[in-house]
N, C-alpha and C positions, 0 to 999 in steps of 0.2 A: 670130670677133671682127671680122667685116667691117664691122660698124656702129660700130667704134671711131672716136672723134673724130680728125679730121685738120685741121691749120691751114687756114684759109680761103685764105690766100695763101702761095705757095711761100717767100717771103722771111721769113715770120714766125719760122721756126725760127732763122734767122740773128739776127733781133732778139732772140729769147728767149735764145739761147745767149750773145750778146754782153751782154745784160742781166744774165745770171747771172754771166758772167765779169768784167764791169766792176763793181768794188765798191770798198770803202774801201782795199783793198790797192793798187789802181792809183793812187790819189790820194796815199796817205801812205807807202807802202813802196817800190814799184818805183823811183820817181825817185831816192829817197835811196840805195838800194842801187846804182843805176847810177853816180851821182856819186862814191860812196865807193870803188867797185871798178874804177876805170880807165875810166869813161865808155864810149867806143866799144868798148873791149875787152870790157867786161861785156855790152854789147848784142850783140856778135858771138857770144859764147858762148851767150847767151840765145837768139838767133835759131837757132843750130845745134841747141840742145836742143829748142826749140819744134818744129823740123822733124823731128828724129829721134825725139823722145819725145812731146811734147805733141800734135801733129797726129795721128800714128798711133793714140794711145790715145783721142783725141777721136773719131776715125772709128770706132774699135772700140766705144766706149760708145754712140754714136749708133746704130750698126748693131744692137747688142743691143736697144735700144729699138724701132727701126723693124721689126726682124724679128719681135719678139714682139707688138708692138702692145698692150702691157700696162704696168702700173706696174712699177718695178724689181723688187720682190719677186716679184710674180705672174709677171712676164716671165721671170725666171731660173728659176722653177719650171717654166714652160712649156718653156723651151729645154732644161733638163736632161732633161725627159721626151722631147721630140721628138728630141734628139740622143743619147738613151740614155747619158748621162754620170752621174757621181756626183751624188747630191742635195746633197753638200757645196758644190757651186758656187752653190747658192742663197744662200750667205752673202754673195755679192757684193751682192745686193739688200738684205740685212739690214744689212750694213756701211754701205752708202750711206744707208739710212734713218736709222741711228743717227747718222751724221756730220751729216746735214741737220738732225736734231732738236737735237743738241748745239750746232751752230754757230748755229742760229736763236736758241737761248736766250741766248747772250751777244752775238751780233751786234745783236740788237734793243736791248739795253741801250746799247751803244756808239753805234749809229745814233741813239738817242734824244737823245744829247748834241747832235747836229746840230740837232735841233728847238729846243733851248734857245738855241743860238747864232744860228739863223735869226731867232728872236724878238729877241734882244739886238741883232743887227745892224740889223734893219729898224726897230726903235724908236729907233735912234741911241744906245743906252745906253753903247756902248763908244767913241763918237767922242772922240778926243783922250786916251784912257786911256793910262797909262804901263804899263811892263812889270810892275811890282809889282801894280798893280790887276788886270790881266788874269790874271796867274798866281794871285793870291788868289781871283779869281772862279771859275777852273777848279777850284781845290782846294775851294772852298765847295760847288760842284756835286757833286764826288766825296764830300764829307762828308755829303751830304744824301740818305739812303736814300729819303725820301718823294718828293723831287723826281725822283730817278732812276727810281723806280717809276712815277711819273706819265708820264714821257716814254717809258719802256719800254712801258707799256700803250698809249699813243697810237700809237706806231710799229707795234707788232705787230697792233693792231686795224686800222689802215689797210692793212697788207699783207694781212691775212686777208679784208678786204672785197673786195679785187681778186680773190683766188683763189676766194673763195666764190661770186662771180658766174659762174664757169664758164670753160671753155677759151676760148670765142670772145668772149663779152660782157665777161669780166673780164680774163684774162691777155692775150689777143691785142689787145683794144681798148686796154687800159692801156699795153702796150708800144709800140703804134703811135703813141701820143701822147707817151709819156714819153721814149723813146730819141731821136727827132729833137730834142726840146726840150733834152735833156741835151747833145747835140752842139752845138747853137746856143749854149747858156749857156757851154760850155767855150771856144768860139771868142771869145765876148764877153769872158770873163775873160782870155783870152790877149791880145787886143787891148789891153785895159786895162793888162795887165802890161807890154806892149811900150811903151805911151805913158808910163806912170807909174813903171815899175820899171827893172830893169837886165837886159834880155833877153840882152845879150852875155855877162854873167857866168853867167847860167843856162845858155846854150848851151855855153859852155866847160866848165862843171861837168858837164853831162850827156853831151856828145858828143866831147870831146877824147879821142883814142885813146891811152890810157896803160897799156900792158901791164904796166909795173912795179908798178902799184897793184892788179893782179888776183892775189890770193893763191889758194891751194887752197880756202880757205874761201869766197872770192868765186865760184869755179867752182861749188862745191856750192850756194851761194845762187842762182846763175843757174839751175842745174838744178831746184832746189826751186821757184823762182818760176815757171819754165816749166810746171811741173806744177800748182801750186796756183792760178795765175792763171786757168786755163781751167775751173775748177770741176769737175775730174775726180774720180771716186771718191766723189761724195756723192749720186748718184742723180738729180741735176737734169738732166743731159744725157741720161741714159737715159729719164727721164720725158718730156722734151720731144721726144726722138727718136721716141717712140711716136706722136706726133701729126704727124710729118714726112711730107710727100707722097712717094710712092714714086718720082716723077719727078725730085725734086731730087737733085743730085749730092752725095754724101757728101764727096768729096774737095774739091771747089770750096768747099763750104759751110764745111768745117773750116778750110781755109786762110784764108777770108775772116774767120771768127771770130777766129782767131789774129792776123791782121793788124790788124783793127779794135781788138781788145783792147790790142795793143801800141801802136798809134797813139794811142789815148786816154791811155794811161799816159805816153807821151812828151809829148804836147801839155799834159797836166795838169802834168807836171814842169816844162816851160818856163814855163807860166803861174804856177805856185806859186813856183818859185825866182826868177823875175823879180821878184816882189813881195818875197820874203824878202831877196834881195841888194839890191834897190832901197832897202829900209828899213835896210840895213846890219846885218841880223840874222844869227845863226848858223843853218846848215842843221841839220836834225834829221829825225826820222821819227816815225811813229806819232801817238798822240793829242797829244803835245806840239807837234808841227809843226802839226797841224790846229786845235787848240783854244787854243793859247797864241801861237805864233809868227805864224801867219797873221792872227788878229784884231788883233795888235799892228801888223802891216804895214798892214792896212786902216785902223786907227785914225789912221795918220799920213798917209793919202793923200786927194787930192780925191775926193769922192763915194764914199769908202771904205765908209761904212755901207750905202749902196745896193748897191754891187757885192759887198760882203761878204755881204749878205743873199741876193743872187742866187747867189753861190758856194755858200753853205750849202744852198740849195735844190737845187743840183747834187749836193752830197754826199748829201742825203736821197734824191734820185731814184736815184742809183747804188746806195744801200743798199736801197731798196724793190725795185728790179728784181732785186737778188740775193736778197732775203728771200722774194719770191714763188716763186723757184725752189727755195728750201729747204722751203717748205710743200708744194709740189706732189707730190713723190715719196711722202710719207707719206699725204697726203690722198687721192691716187689709189688707193693700196693699200687704205685703209679703205673707199672707195667700191666697189672691185671685190670685196674679200674678204668684207665684211660687209653689202653691199647698202645702204649708208647713202646719204642724199642728200649732195650736195657740201657744202652749208652745215653739216650735222652733222659730216662728216669734218673739215672745216677747223676747226670750233670745237674738236673734241677735240684735234687736233694743236696748235693755237695756245694753248689753255688750259694744256696740259701743258708746252709750251715756255716760256710766260709764267711758270709756277710755277718751272720749273727756272732761269729767268733771274733769279729773286730771289736765288739763290746768288751770281750775278755782282754784283748790286747791293750785297749786304752785304760782298762781298770787298773793296770799296774803303773801307768805313767800319766798321760794327759788328764784322765778322769780319776786320778788316784783318790781325790777327796773333794768335798764341796760341790758335788754335782747333784742333778735332780734325783738320781738314784739314792744318794746318801740322804738327801733331805726327805724323800718319800719313804724309803725302806730301811734307813739306818745302816746301809751296807753298800759295797760297790756292785756294779753291774754283774761282775763275775760271781760274787758271793750270792747275789740274788738268783741268778740262773742255776747255780749249784743247789741252792735251797729248794727251788722248784723241783729239781730232779729228785731230791731227797724226800719230797712229798709224793710225787707221781709214782716212783718205783714201788715203794711199799704199798701204796693204795692199789696199784695194778696187781702186785703179788697177792694181796689180800683177796681181791676179786677173783683172781685165777683160782685160788684155793677154794673159795666158796662155790664158784661155778663148777669146777671139776668134782667137788665133793657132793654138791647138792643137786645140780641141774642135769649133769650127764646121766644117762640111764645106766643102771648097774650092769646090764648085759654088755653094753658098749665098753665100759671101763674094764670089765673082766676079760673081754676079748683082747683089749690093748695090753693089759697087765699080765696076761697069761693065766694059767689055770690054778695057780697056787692059792687055795682058799684062805689060808691063815694070813699070808702076806697081804691079800686083798683087804681083809678085815682090818689089819693094822694100818695099812696105807690110808684106808677110808677114814678111820678114826683120826689119824694124824692130820690129814688134809682138811677134814671137816671142823675139827675143834682146836687141836694143838697149834697147827700152822697159823690160822687166823688170829688166835690169841697172841702168839709170839710176834707176828708181823704188826699187829696193832700196837704192841709195846714199842717196837722199833719206830713205828710211825709217830706215836705220841712223844717219843724222845725229841723230835724236831720242834715240838710245841714251845718249849722255853725260848727258842729263838724266834718264834712267830706268835707272840702273845695275841696280836690282833686277829689271828686266824683260828683261835681256839674254837669259837662257836661254829664257823663253817666246817672245821675239821670234824668236830663231834657230830655235826649234822650229817656230813658225808658218811661217817661210820654207821650212824643210825639207819640211813637210807640203805646202805649195803646190807646191814643186818636184816632189814625188812625184806629186801629182795631174797636173801637166803631163806628166810622163813616162808616166803610165798612159794619158793621152789620146793621147799620141803613138803608143803601142803599139796603141791601139784604132783609130787613124786609118786608113781604107782607103788602100791604095797607089794614088794617082792621080797622073798626071803633072802637074808644075808648069808 
């Protein structure tokens, strides 16, 4: 596999991983969670779990990609053969591919809403609109399967074109233009928020250290956020790691990715909540914050339509940089396994994800209630697909940590991590024990929503633990 593609520039993996990590969650979930869970106290717990859990597993997943130089599925097949471990570890690749496929299907629909709002903002349609008008407008979008399908199609085709052009011409060139542009737009919106909004209230909401507001649930949310925000367990990091230069430092890159991802979320939080508080509106999270509260804030501010349009271009860019990382793991597998051309592989992945996305489209209108999904699973098709990804990603991350910690030979890990013995010992401890324990907590958090899956979930955890022990017994006795 010596001819395998490698990024042209050392820094591209950093851009790609940040692009994958910075998505809608950074803009609409993280700032709200921080403010509601004790501000600085939440950030402290989040930072600790990023260091103890997120970064070690990010290093592990990148390492698996770079060591194998293949797509996640073929890469795990290669590593299980070369390390003479159980073929069952291949499920890491399959879980990642399944997560990427499922997430892309609904992510594209929700990102499509940003297309609608970019257009509304730039044409000035919302200038001076009141709360009722904006709320009704959002509900009308959700009630229109035709309009949502159009935006879903436009968004996913745009993402597919970038990936279809290849590693260098498509993904690398796209990211080198898109990511710096996103950072510039974010700063512009922040400056606008400082001038026209209430940045003091936003800073106090986000950064005041209030340990009393940090419940156990808040701790668990900080742990979950530190895992999900880095795009771990969905194949993207492994796929991008396969193109990473052998000279680039895994540790420094992983720390940089975590730092930039967090910084973007903080700056976005300051910018967004400056506008929200400046307009005297209630804080919120999710689609309501993005598509109702913020348009209302922009509607009341000078040059709001223009800055609002620019802001939604930022939202689109963040979504596209994430969606190309969701297409790549499956497309790369199809190219390697079935000798397809890249455009063929991308087309198959995207058409299938687009079709699956129609389930999400109708979940908000035609199938809003009383369907087979509701009667079988007690939730809409969209909520069910999202739930599956909330199970697959932590399970994949758990297995990545165990495989990298127990099954890879020490000499190989040392070669990849560099010669620093103390850091190697710390990383190995974190990835063998702390990471799996924390990710299991994140994983088990989904159980109250899936009572019927409790036994299979615990069964899966026991099987994974058994694998880990078998690898430990197989591990040659070498000095640490």
